[in-house]
DRENVOZA-606348 format. One record per residue (C-alpha): z, y, x; residue number from 1. Coordinates in Angstrom, 3 decimals, decimal comma. Each point is the difference from the previous one (the first is absolute). Example, Ala and Ser with C-alpha at 12.3 -4.5 7.8 and 13.67 -1.06 7.14 Angstrom:
% residues 2
       pz       py       px num
    7,800   -4,500   12,300   1
   -0,660    3,440    1,370   2
***
This chain:
% residues 208
       pz       py       px num
    1,909   -3,171  -14,090   1
    3,367    0,294   -2,573   2
   -0,748   -3,533   -2,244   3
   -1,178   -3,064    0,576   4
   -3,350    0,344   -1,080   5
   -1,640   -2,973    0,721   6
    2,576   -3,141    0,620   7
   -3,443   -1,075    1,330   8
   -0,230    1,391    3,481   9
    2,927   -1,011    0,614  10
   -0,787   -3,801   -0,703  11
   -0,030   -2,365    3,800  12
   -3,778   -0,760   -0,511  13
   -2,593    1,392   -2,912  14
   -0,336   -2,473   -2,179  15
   -1,374   -3,412    0,911  16
   -3,837   -0,878    1,569  17
   -1,343   -3,648    1,045  18
    1,114    0,947    4,149  19
   -2,459   -1,692    1,774  20
    0,001   -2,228    2,570  21
    0,831    0,597    3,672  22
   -3,030   -1,271    0,984  23
   -2,205    2,028   -2,926  24
    2,214    3,782    1,635  25
   -1,383   -1,746    3,325  26
   -3,612   -0,399   -0,985  27
    0,038    3,929   -1,389  28
    1,253    0,992    2,856  29
   -3,330   -1,839    1,702  30
   -1,869    1,731   -2,808  31
    0,668    3,025    0,740  32
   -0,383   -0,058    4,107  33
   -3,696   -1,364   -0,726  34
   -0,050    2,879   -2,397  35
    1,370    2,118    2,891  36
   -3,416   -1,454    2,304  37
    1,962   -1,704    2,484  38
   -0,063   -4,236   -0,196  39
    3,669   -1,251   -1,438  40
   -0,817   -3,410    1,920  41
   -0,189    1,751    3,552  42
    3,301   -0,906    2,933  43
    1,567    3,420   -0,951  44
   -0,340   -0,021   -3,644  45
    1,276   -3,735   -0,746  46
    3,358    0,330   -0,401  47
   -0,147    3,436   -1,488  48
   -0,373   -1,205   -3,616  49
    3,451   -1,912    0,249  50
    1,764    2,665    1,926  51
   -1,173    2,853   -2,898  52
    1,837   -2,221   -2,645  53
    3,039   -0,213    1,505  54
   -0,477    4,101    0,828  55
   -0,799    0,297   -3,684  56
    3,181   -1,993   -0,973  57
    2,051    2,006    1,789  58
   -0,873    3,728   -0,858  59
   -0,223   -1,254   -3,640  60
    3,372   -2,032   -0,193  61
    0,912    2,593   -2,245  62
   -2,229   -2,161   -3,039  63
    3,336   -2,272    0,942  64
    2,916    1,735   -0,554  65
    2,019    2,211   -3,306  66
    0,908    3,215    1,654  67
    2,419    0,591   -2,827  68
    2,157   -4,044    1,058  69
   -0,375    1,173    3,666  70
    2,342    3,509   -1,653  71
    2,475   -2,658   -1,532  72
    3,040   -0,202    1,575  73
    2,406    2,560    0,443  74
    2,643    1,721    1,005  75
    3,132    2,140   -1,709  76
    3,057    0,333    1,920  77
   -2,078    3,666    1,421  78
    3,457    1,961   -0,570  79
   -1,090    2,416   -2,592  80
   -3,365    1,513    3,075  81
   -2,862    1,777   -2,580  82
   -1,882    1,387    2,408  83
   -3,875   -0,902    0,439  84
   -0,721   -3,356    2,462  85
   -3,241    0,417    2,057  86
   -2,201   -2,004    2,031  87
   -2,256    1,887    2,637  88
   -2,821   -1,109    2,871  89
   -0,680   -3,551   -2,944  90
   -3,589   -1,639    1,132  91
   -2,225    0,050   -2,465  92
   -3,437   -2,254    1,366  93
   -2,060   -0,842   -3,902  94
   -3,393   -0,170   -0,492  95
   -2,476    2,578   -2,823  96
   -1,307   -2,461   -2,912  97
   -3,261    2,203    0,220  98
   -0,795   -1,331    4,326  99
    2,375   -2,620    0,663 100
    1,027    2,511    2,502 101
    3,814    0,301    1,656 102
    2,234    3,422   -1,022 103
    2,231    0,380    2,427 104
    3,137    1,983   -0,015 105
    3,319    0,812   -1,027 106
    2,015    0,651   -2,759 107
    3,593    1,676   -1,325 108
    1,948   -1,144   -2,691 109
    3,473    1,162   -1,316 110
    1,780   -1,157   -3,374 111
    3,254    1,284   -1,679 112
    2,174   -2,550   -0,302 113
    1,350   -0,649   -3,623 114
    3,003   -1,452    1,454 115
   -2,029   -3,383    1,725 116
   -1,708    0,724    3,234 117
   -2,561   -2,447    1,280 118
    0,384   -1,395    4,009 119
   -2,538    1,634    1,914 120
   -1,794   -2,597    1,282 121
   -1,438   -0,782   -3,682 122
   -1,343    3,577   -0,461 123
   -2,123   -0,511    2,568 124
   -1,568   -2,779   -1,130 125
   -0,943    1,216   -3,052 126
   -2,132    2,696    1,965 127
   -1,457   -3,648    1,394 128
   -0,615   -1,567   -3,052 129
   -1,921    2,692   -1,287 130
   -1,686    0,582    3,166 131
   -1,292   -3,285    0,670 132
   -1,649    0,251   -3,000 133
   -3,819    1,491   -0,770 134
    0,947    3,570   -0,605 135
   -0,215    3,319   -0,950 136
    2,423    1,841    1,107 137
    0,795    2,405   -2,697 138
    0,193   -3,946   -1,789 139
    1,894   -1,135    2,206 140
    2,820    3,214    0,405 141
    0,416   -0,210   -4,081 142
    0,442   -3,658    0,478 143
    3,245    0,213    3,187 144
    0,856    2,959   -2,909 145
    0,058   -2,073   -2,712 146
    1,892   -3,096    1,408 147
    2,682    1,152    0,654 148
   -0,119    1,774   -2,639 149
    0,429   -2,334   -2,097 150
    1,594   -2,943    2,553 151
    3,565    2,586    0,190 152
   -0,136    3,596   -2,745 153
    0,966    1,848    3,293 154
   -0,113    3,959   -1,329 155
   -3,228    0,363    1,776 156
   -2,249   -1,293    2,698 157
   -2,938    1,818    2,430 158
   -2,627   -0,951    1,967 159
   -2,402    1,246    2,093 160
   -2,265   -1,328    2,384 161
   -2,195    1,099    2,301 162
   -2,885   -2,318    1,054 163
   -3,172    0,146    1,782 164
   -3,478   -2,405   -1,366 165
   -1,848   -1,518    2,005 166
   -2,772    0,431   -2,927 167
   -0,203    3,504    0,590 168
    0,774    0,074    3,433 169
   -2,245   -3,399    1,428 170
   -3,170    0,431   -2,871 171
   -0,643    3,129   -2,514 172
    0,428    2,863    1,326 173
    2,027   -1,406    2,869 174
    3,048    2,993    0,730 175
    2,213   -2,422    1,540 176
    2,447    2,965    0,158 177
    0,409    0,731   -3,550 178
    3,459   -0,888   -1,636 179
    0,427   -0,775   -4,128 180
    3,290    0,039   -0,956 181
    0,819   -1,468   -3,726 182
    4,048    0,756   -1,208 183
    2,215   -1,160   -3,493 184
    3,653    2,083   -1,101 185
    1,376   -1,186   -2,769 186
    3,741    0,996   -1,374 187
    1,897    2,367    0,921 188
   -2,998    0,329    3,355 189
   -2,782    0,975   -2,431 190
    2,956    2,029   -1,533 191
    1,147    1,845    2,818 192
   -2,099    1,779    2,143 193
    2,935    0,519    2,690 194
    0,533   -3,687   -0,075 195
   -3,697    0,011   -0,054 196
   -0,304    1,789    2,305 197
    3,136   -1,803    2,789 198
   -2,014   -2,446   -0,230 199
   -3,721    1,036    1,443 200
    2,282    2,225    2,650 201
    1,624   -3,122    1,105 202
   -3,572   -2,081   -0,850 203
   -1,170    2,708    2,641 204
    3,396   -0,238    2,882 205
   -1,210   -3,856    0,534 206
   -3,354    0,374    1,531 207
    1,619    2,846    2,327 208
***
């Protein structure tokens, strides 16, 4: 995306909803256990609802994070550096919004700075902020690019995500070796085929 078409995608969380209490969330887990055919009162499952709710807090903590704010602190004293800044092997741990099944993979993120850069850990944290939500890979890829664009106004952004979706590896079509690749290019990355090719080549080399 070259322009931010929907600022809502960059919000720290969806529109405010009446959030259930922890007790209500735990009871919902007990209901699912019963639906699966087991007894939530048996010894091995008594503490499971608490564990699941605690796991949800970790898996979906991205709803409490604002990616644009993460990128808020920038550094302009870079001695005129204006070439690609690229991070590879960023872990992606997300959950698909259709089945709440894990999405596991890696991301490569690059941007062309326009006078300012950010700490490299901030880029990885932006990927985490969006991945720790219910997602589709396509949406997540675009959201990461949009957040970097809004916060930094770089000359271009490139995103490459390679991930396996357990909603199709452990259920449905059962193809465990299928990997999904999504990309987004903005600015000079979109306009310059050689720059885009260089980014993709570096992504491939990082896998070796």
